[in-house]
N, C-alpha and C positions, 0 to 999 in steps of 0.2 A: 503493500500499500504505499502511495507516495506521501512524502511529507506535507505537500499542500493539502491533500485529502484529509489527512489526519488533522491538520490545524483546523480545517473547515468543520469537521465533526465535532472537535473540542469547542469551537466558537458556537456552534448550534447547541450544544449541551449547556453552555454559559447562558445563552439566550433562553433556553427552557428553564433554567433555574430562576432567572430573573422574572419570567412570565408567572411564576407561582409565588414570587416573593416581593415584587416591586409595588408597594403601595404609595399613594401619595400624590399622584398626578406627576406632570413633567418635572416640577421642582424636586419631589422626592426621587424620582426616577433618576435624575442627573446625579445625584450623589452616589446611588448604586453603580451607575455607569462608570463613574470616576473611580470607585473602589475596585471594581472587577476588571474593566477593560484596560485602565491605565496603571493602577497600583499592582495588581495581581497578574494580569496576562501581558501587559505592555503591548497591546495591539496598535496603540498610537500614544502620542503624548498628551499631556494635560492641555497644553495650548492647542493642539489640533482638536481634542474633543470639545473644548469651550468654543472654538471658531465654528465647528460643525454644528453644534448645538445652536449658536446664535444665527447660523444661516437657516436652520430649520425653523426658528422662531418667527422668521420674517416672510416665510413661505406659506401659502395655504396648506392646511393639512395638519395632522396630529404631530406635534413636536417630538414627543418621545419616539414614536413609531418611525418617523422620518429619520431620526438620528440613528437609531438602531439599525435600520434598513441600509442607510447610507454607509454605515461602518461595515456592514456585510458586503456591500458593493465595492468598497475599497479594498477589502480582504479578499474576495473571491470572485468579483465581477457580479453581472445581472442574476445568474442562477442562484447564487448563494444569497443574494439580496432578497429574492423572492421567497425562498426557503425561510430566510430570517423573519420576513414578514408574517409568514403562515405560523411558525413556531411561537412567535411573540403574541400574536393575537388569539390563538386558538383556545387556551384555557378560558380567558375572560369571555370571549364570544360564546363559548359553549355554556358557561355558567349563566350569562344573560338570556341566551335563547331558552334554555331550560326554565329559567324564571318566568319568561314571557309564556311559555306553554302552560306552566302552572297557573299563572293569573288567569288566563283566558280559559283554561279548564274549570278552575274554581268558579268563574263567573257563570260558565254554562251549566254547571251543576248546582248554581245558586248557593254555592258555599260562601259564607261570610269572609270577606277579606279585611274585616275591621282591624285585625292584628297589624295591618300595614299602615294604619291611619297616622301614626306618629312619624312615619318615615317623611311624609309630606312637608310638615313645619321644619324637620331636620334639614331636609334637602334645599328648602328656601333659604334657611340660615346659611348653609354652605354656599349657595350662589351668591348671596348678599355679602358675605365675607370675601369671597373670590373678587367680587367687583371692587371692593375697598382696597384689596391687595393689589390687584392689577392697576387700578387708578393710581395709586401712591408710587408704584414702581415704574410705570411707563409714561406718565403725564407729568412733565416738569416745566412746561412753558405756558404762558398765557394763551397762545394760539391753541396748544394741545388741549388745555382745559376747555376752551370755548368749543372746539370740535367735539370733545367728549360729551359735554352737555347737550349740543345740538344732536349728536348722534343718539343720545338716550332718549331724548324727547321724540326725535322723528322715528325711532324704532318702535317706541311704545304707541305713539299715535296711529302710524301707518299700518302696522301689523300686517305687513305684507312680504312674502319672501322675496320679492322683486326690489324692494327698498334696500335690501343689504348690499347687493353688489354695487349699487349706485352710490351708497354712502361710502364704501370703501375706496372707490375710485375717486370720489370728490375729495375725500380725506387726503388721498395721496397727492392729488393736484394742489390742494390747498396749502401745502407746505413746501412745494418744489421751489417756490421763489426764494427759499432761505438757502439755497445751495452754496451761495458765496460764502456763507459761515462754516462750510466744511472744509477741512484741511485739503490742500492740493497735493496729489500723489502722482507720481510718475507712471504713466500708463503704457501698456503693451497692446498690440493689435489683438482683438478678441477673436478667437477661432471657435466657431459654434457648430456642434453637430446638433442638427435639428430634429432628429428622428423621434426622440421622446416627446418633444412639444407637439409634433405632428401627430403622434400616437394619442396624446392627451386630448387634443382638439377633435381627432377623427372619432374616438370613443364618445366623446360628448355629443357630437353631432348625430353619430349613428344611433346612439340610444335615444335621443330626443325624436328622431324620425321614426324609428321602429316603434317607440312607444306610442307615438301619435297615431300611426297607421294601424298597428295591431290591437292597441288598447289592452294588450296582454299584461295582467297585473305585475308579474315578476319583472318584466322589462321596465314598466313604469316606476316600480320601486327602485330598481337600479338606476334609472335616470334621475330620479329625485334625489337620491343620496349622492350620486356621482357630481351633480350640479352643486349641491351643498358642500361636499368635500372640496370642490374647486374654489370655495369662496371663503372658507373659514380661516381667518387669521388669528392665532392666539391660543389654539388648543382646545381642550375639552369644554372649558367654560363658556366660549363663544359658540360651541356647537348647540347649546341649550336654547338660546333665542331664536336661532334659525330653524331648528327642528320644531320648537313649540309653536312659533308662528306659523309655519306651513302645515304641519300635521295636526295640530290641536285647534288653533284659531282659524285657519284658512280653509282646510280641506276636511277637518273633522274626522280624521282616521282613528284617533285616539281621544280618550276623555282626559281632562286635566289630571284626574287622580291617577290614571294608568301611567301617564307620562312621568309625573312627579315621583311615584313610588318606584318606577324603573330607574330614574336618575338618582335617587337616593340609595338604591340598592347597589348601584354600580360603584358608589363610592366605599363600599365595604369589601370589595374584591380586588385582587392585585391585576396588574396589566394596564393596558391602555383604556383611558376614559371613553374612547371612541367605540369600544365594544358595546356601549349603550345603543349604537345604531342596530346591532343585531336583535336586541330587545324591541326596539321600535318597529323594525321590518317584521318581525314574527307577529306582533300585535296587529300590524297593518293587515296581515294575511289570516287572521284568526277565523275567517269564514270559509276557509280552504282545507281545514283539518290539520293534523300535525305535520303531515308531509308537506302541505302548502306553507306552513308556518317555517319549517326548516329551509325551504327554498326562499321564502321571503327574507328570512334572517340572512342567508347566504347572499343574496343579491344586494341587500342594504350593506352588508359588511364589505363586499367587493366594491361597491360604489363609493363608500366613504373613504376607504383606504388607498384605492388606486391612484386618484388624482395627485395626491401629494407624493406618492411613490414615483409616478412618471415625472413629475416637476423637480424632485430633488435629483433624479437621474440626469435630467436635462441640465439643471443649473450647476451641479457640483463640477462639472468638467470645466467650466470657465468662471467660476466664482471669483478667483483670485484676481482676474482682470476687471470683472464687472463691479466688484465692491470698491473699486478706486474711483468710480465715477460720482462726483458729489451731488448730482441731481437724484441718484438712486438713494443715496443716504438720506438726503433731505426729505424725500417722499415717505420714508418709513415712520417719521414722527407722526404724520397725519393718519396713516393707516393704523398705527397701534393706538392712537387716541380714539378713533372711531371705533375700533374693536372693544376698548375699554367701556365706551358708552353703550354698546350692544349688550354687554354683560349687565351693566346697571339696569337697562330696560328689562332684561330677562328676570332679574330679582323681583321687579314690580308685576311683571307679566305672571309670574309664579305665585306671588303673594295674593293676588286680587281674588282668584277662585277658592283660595283656602278657607275653610270653615272659620269664622271669626269667634273662636273660642279662647277662653283664657289660657287653658292648657297649651293650645297651639303657640300663643305668643310667648309663653314661658319657655317652651322647647326651642322656638326660633331664636330668642335672644340668648338663650342658655348656650345654644350652639355657637353663635357668634362670639360669645364671651369666652367659652372654652377654647376656640380655635385661636383667638386673640391673645388670651392671658395664660394658656397652659400649653404643654407639649403632648396632650392626649392626642393620639393619632385619629384622624378623621374616620377610619373604618370602625374603630371602637365606639365612637360616638353614635354611628349608624346602627351597629349592632345592639347597643344599648337601648336605642329606640325600638328596634325590632323586638327585643326580648321583653320591653316594657309593654309593648302592644300585645304580645302573646299572654303575658301574665294576667293582665286585666281584661283580656277580651271576653 
């Protein structure tokens, strides 16, 4: 067996271990990546990992997944990268799909799901605190603050999936004029391989056309998630306003309780937060039986993960040259500010349908307080709420 193949197998085993133990979203995942991939395995340097992570943060798609997939690409090329994506996402996606099937089966048999009721206020608290953390981290100028507030209000008022790409584009354009404040760097001629960008666009167009012509539910699910996966800047938190607005408010595929219960549950499991898409896809296909739900989950997961994968494969090849252009750096301020505003809007969108009971307010603010003042892991907070619901159900 070749040395390269052995190295690839060891890398995939490392990815599998992380998929079962990595809690805490992109911030928590990064620390584990640093420990395992840099300190223990020396797949790359700390500087290389930080730069790769930063690149993935400014691209649409799931930050942790793009980082670990791009690392697989650097180590073993496209084949290892796609295997990395599969191994990394499989445990969390499987758990979330099983949870969706359980929820819909319980509803069909009229089994009470009251034990999940405390997940809702905890999930709202998690999103609320996430919006606060993102805002203080990425918004540090008056222009950025203004864009964040504008984005939050527009996202909440418009409640349309078509508003999000418009806001992101406007946000990027709104700060390009500040490019002269960026340091000048010596540039090299950019050599671009367009294949992955063409693949990304081709799949987007083909899915939209096929979905429109056939009206076949699995293809429509894939197109819906592929389009959202192409627009999400900022990781799992920004996933919430896009999916909630489109699938709960706009298309009514899920109830608010189904959506929020699933989002709360995904906080309690390891792996990528984007595995939540498997839950949503399975719920969307609940009228087609368990087989249909498994297919719906698969289509949703493929749709949400592939755009970011295609884009990181496209950009990583010439990122060193591209990042030296000041106008690119300047536009990122507006994009991140708009994304922060979307998360703020998500907190309000999730809060409004919540039962206005004292216990829910206590759980919501307790969640925010524990996340801010203690080091209690988020999964334990969610599990505590689940156990509390079971005990008093």
